[in-house]
C-alpha positions as CSV (number, residue, x, y, z in Angstrom):
1,M,-5.5,-8.8,-9.9
2,Q,-5.0,-8.5,-6.2
3,I,-6.8,-6.2,-3.7
4,W,-4.6,-4.9,-0.8
5,P,-7.0,-3.1,1.7
6,A,-5.0,-0.5,3.5
7,I,-4.4,0.3,7.0
8,D,-2.5,3.4,7.7
9,L,-1.0,3.9,11.2
10,R,-0.2,6.9,13.1
11,G,0.2,7.2,16.8
12,G,-1.2,3.4,17.1
13,K,-4.5,4.3,15.3
14,C,-5.9,3.5,12.0
15,V,-6.1,6.7,10.1
16,R,-6.3,8.0,6.4
17,L,-4.7,11.2,5.2
18,R,-5.7,13.4,2.3
19,Q,-2.9,13.7,-0.4
20,G,-0.6,12.8,2.5
21,D,-1.1,15.9,4.5
22,Y,-0.5,15.2,8.1
23,G,-2.7,18.1,9.2
24,R,-5.8,16.5,7.0
25,E,-6.0,13.3,9.1
26,T,-9.2,11.2,9.7
27,V,-9.3,8.4,12.4
28,F,-11.0,5.2,11.4
29,G,-10.3,2.9,14.3
30,E,-8.4,2.7,17.8
31,D,-7.5,-1.0,17.2
32,P,-5.4,-1.7,14.4
33,A,-5.6,-5.7,15.0
34,A,-9.3,-5.4,15.1
35,M,-9.4,-3.4,11.8
36,A,-7.3,-6.1,10.2
37,R,-9.6,-8.8,11.4
38,H,-12.6,-7.0,9.9
39,W,-11.2,-6.8,6.5
40,V,-9.9,-10.5,6.7
41,D,-12.7,-12.4,8.3
42,N,-15.1,-10.9,10.5
43,G,-17.6,-9.9,7.9
44,E,-20.6,-7.7,8.1
45,P,-24.3,-7.8,7.9
46,S,-25.7,-8.1,4.3
47,R,-27.6,-4.9,3.1
48,Q,-30.1,-7.2,1.4
49,D,-30.6,-9.2,4.6
50,P,-29.0,-8.0,7.9
51,R,-29.7,-11.6,9.3
52,H,-27.1,-12.9,7.2
53,W,-23.4,-12.0,7.2
54,V,-21.0,-11.1,4.2
55,D,-17.4,-12.8,4.4
56,L,-15.3,-9.7,3.6
57,G,-12.3,-12.1,2.8
58,A,-9.2,-10.0,2.2
59,E,-6.5,-12.0,0.8
60,C,-3.8,-9.6,1.9
61,L,-3.1,-6.2,3.8
62,H,-1.2,-3.0,2.8
63,L,0.2,-1.4,5.9
64,V,1.6,2.2,6.3
65,D,3.6,3.5,9.2
66,L,2.8,7.0,8.6
67,D,5.1,8.2,11.8
68,G,7.9,6.2,10.5
69,A,7.6,7.4,6.6
70,R,8.0,11.0,8.3
71,D,10.6,10.3,11.1
72,G,12.8,7.7,9.2
73,R,12.5,5.0,11.5
74,P,9.5,2.6,12.6
75,G,7.1,4.3,14.7
76,N,4.1,1.9,15.1
77,L,5.9,-1.4,15.7
78,P,3.2,-2.7,18.4
79,A,0.4,-2.1,16.1
80,V,2.1,-3.8,13.2
81,E,2.9,-6.7,15.4
82,S,-0.7,-7.0,16.6
83,I,-2.0,-7.0,13.0
84,V,0.4,-9.8,11.9
85,K,-0.5,-11.9,15.0
86,A,-4.1,-11.5,14.5
87,V,-4.8,-12.4,10.6
88,P,-3.6,-15.4,8.7
89,V,-3.0,-13.4,5.3
90,P,0.4,-12.0,3.9
91,C,1.0,-8.2,5.4
92,E,3.3,-5.8,3.4
93,L,4.6,-2.6,5.2
94,G,6.1,0.5,4.2
95,G,7.3,3.7,6.1
96,G,10.8,4.4,7.6
97,I,12.4,1.3,6.8
98,R,15.8,2.6,6.1
99,T,18.3,0.1,8.0
100,E,19.2,-3.7,7.2
101,A,18.5,-4.2,11.0
102,T,14.9,-2.9,10.8
103,I,14.5,-5.1,7.7
104,R,15.5,-8.2,9.6
105,H,13.3,-7.2,12.6
106,L,10.2,-6.6,10.6
107,L,10.6,-9.8,8.7
108,E,11.3,-11.6,12.0
109,L,8.0,-10.3,13.2
110,G,6.0,-11.9,10.4
111,V,5.7,-9.0,7.8
112,A,5.6,-10.8,4.5
113,R,7.1,-8.0,2.5
114,L,8.5,-4.7,3.1
115,V,8.1,-1.3,1.0
116,L,11.1,0.8,0.7
117,G,11.1,4.2,-1.1
118,T,13.3,6.8,0.3
119,S,16.5,4.5,0.5
120,A,16.0,3.6,-3.3
121,L,16.3,7.2,-4.4
122,Q,19.0,8.5,-1.8
123,D,21.1,5.5,-1.2
124,P,21.0,3.4,-4.5
125,E,24.1,1.0,-3.8
126,W,22.3,0.1,-0.3
127,F,19.2,-0.5,-1.7
128,R,20.3,-3.1,-4.4
129,R,22.2,-4.8,-1.7
130,M,19.0,-5.1,0.4
131,C,17.3,-6.5,-2.8
132,R,19.7,-9.1,-3.4
133,T,20.2,-10.0,0.5
134,F,16.2,-10.4,0.7
135,P,15.2,-11.5,-2.6
136,G,11.2,-11.7,-3.2
137,R,10.9,-10.1,0.2
138,L,11.3,-6.2,-0.7
139,V,9.0,-4.0,-2.8
140,L,10.0,-0.7,-4.4
141,G,7.4,1.9,-3.4
142,I,7.4,5.1,-5.5
143,D,5.2,7.9,-4.7
144,A,4.9,10.6,-7.4
145,R,3.7,14.0,-7.4
146,Q,3.0,15.3,-11.1
147,G,5.3,12.3,-12.2
148,R,8.2,13.2,-9.8
149,V,9.2,11.1,-7.0
150,A,8.3,12.2,-3.5
151,T,10.0,11.1,-0.3
152,H,10.1,11.4,3.7
153,G,6.4,10.7,3.9
154,W,5.5,12.8,0.8
155,L,7.1,15.8,2.5
156,K,9.9,16.4,0.0
157,T,9.7,16.3,-3.8
158,S,12.8,15.3,-5.9
159,D,13.7,16.1,-9.5
160,V,13.6,12.4,-10.4
161,A,11.2,11.0,-12.8
162,A,9.0,8.1,-11.2
163,V,9.5,6.0,-14.3
164,D,13.3,6.8,-14.5
165,L,13.6,5.5,-10.8
166,A,11.4,2.4,-11.4
167,R,13.7,1.4,-14.6
168,Q,16.8,1.6,-12.5
169,Y,15.7,-1.2,-10.3
170,D,13.6,-3.3,-12.8
171,D,16.6,-5.9,-13.0
172,E,16.6,-6.6,-9.2
173,P,14.8,-9.4,-7.4
174,L,12.0,-7.2,-6.1
175,A,8.5,-8.8,-5.2
176,A,6.6,-5.7,-6.8
177,L,6.3,-2.2,-7.4
178,V,3.8,0.0,-5.4
179,Y,3.1,3.2,-7.4
180,T,1.2,6.0,-5.6
181,D,-0.2,9.1,-7.3
182,I,-0.2,11.4,-4.3
183,S,-2.5,13.9,-6.1
184,T,-5.2,11.3,-6.2
185,D,-4.5,9.8,-2.7
186,G,-7.6,9.9,-0.2
187,M,-9.5,12.5,-2.4
188,M,-12.1,10.0,-3.6
189,A,-11.8,11.3,-7.1
190,G,-10.4,8.1,-9.0
191,P,-7.0,7.1,-9.6
192,N,-4.6,8.4,-12.3
193,V,-5.1,5.2,-14.7
194,T,-3.0,7.0,-17.3
195,A,0.2,7.2,-15.2
196,M,-0.4,3.7,-13.8
197,A,-0.5,2.2,-17.3
198,Q,2.5,4.1,-18.3
199,M,4.4,2.8,-15.3
200,R,2.9,-0.7,-16.1
201,S,4.3,-0.5,-19.8
202,A,7.8,1.0,-18.6
203,V,9.0,-2.1,-16.3
204,R,8.7,-5.9,-16.1
205,L,7.9,-5.9,-12.2
206,P,4.4,-6.5,-11.1
207,V,2.9,-2.9,-10.5
208,I,0.4,-2.2,-7.7
209,A,-1.6,0.8,-8.3
210,S,-2.3,3.0,-5.1
211,G,-4.2,6.4,-4.9
212,G,-7.9,7.5,-5.5
213,V,-9.5,3.9,-6.1
214,T,-13.2,5.0,-5.3
215,S,-15.6,2.5,-7.2
216,I,-15.7,-0.9,-8.7
217,D,-15.4,0.8,-12.2
218,D,-12.0,2.1,-11.0
219,V,-10.9,-1.4,-10.0
220,T,-11.9,-2.6,-13.5
221,R,-10.0,0.0,-15.3
222,L,-6.9,-0.6,-13.4
223,A,-7.0,-4.4,-14.1
224,A,-7.7,-3.7,-17.8
225,A,-4.7,-1.6,-17.8
226,G,-2.6,-4.7,-16.8
227,L,-1.9,-3.7,-13.0
228,A,-1.1,-6.6,-10.9
229,G,-3.1,-5.3,-7.8
230,C,-4.5,-2.0,-6.4
231,I,-4.5,-0.9,-2.8
232,I,-7.8,0.5,-1.5
233,G,-8.1,2.7,1.4
234,R,-10.7,5.6,2.2
235,A,-13.3,4.2,-0.4
236,L,-13.5,1.0,1.9
237,Y,-13.9,2.9,4.9
238,E,-16.3,5.2,3.7
239,G,-18.4,2.6,2.2
240,T,-18.1,3.7,-1.6
241,I,-16.5,0.3,-2.3
242,E,-17.6,-3.0,-0.7
243,L,-14.5,-5.3,-0.3
244,P,-16.3,-8.6,-1.6
245,A,-17.3,-6.6,-4.9
246,A,-13.6,-5.5,-5.4
247,L,-12.5,-8.9,-4.8
248,R,-14.7,-10.3,-7.5
249,A,-13.9,-7.5,-9.9
250,G,-10.1,-8.4,-9.5
251,R,-10.8,-12.2,-10.0
252,C,-12.7,-11.6,-13.1
253,A,-9.9,-9.1,-14.7
């Protein structure tokens, strides 16, 4: 199971929100590129012996443009570009990607794959065309509140069931599906494993879980449920999960 450390961007800074609430923000870093390098290869002192350094070793990064998600257009392009140039691992990006021109520009910048959500709900024909124009480079992002799809940076909730939206695109050449449970995101209370397992069983696409991953046990439970990956945010920044341990748990799944 892949482990995707999350870097959420707002105003050019690395932040985390609680349950997607823009009024409940914590800033974790002023330099997105430095944060990316930290997760990938900078390492940190070993707790057992500070003279030795632990190679953090992230193999991929999940980036979120929070300004873009809210405003409907990219809002942190300089930060995204600095991250892509700073690290040699694949980066996926979501937030505010609503035009073909934006997709092309971001892929040209070096982003490995792009997460689209709002357009999949609001403009199915266009979304299908983009899936076929950029096969294997797009990810369906479904953010759910009580099982219903939320859009526009989680500011709006639709009447569409998350599983129904996922099934609608299960035959498209997507790279994966990122499923976020808003109620658990940033709350440090554990993921909604039941909802993630239901989504996993509903589609053929690889499903990446997002929201509430707080402990190594959470990683193990998601792996046991058949998830292809999980995104970890606040738990890494607050130290309740150490990235090397999460990577080991993912590999052993």
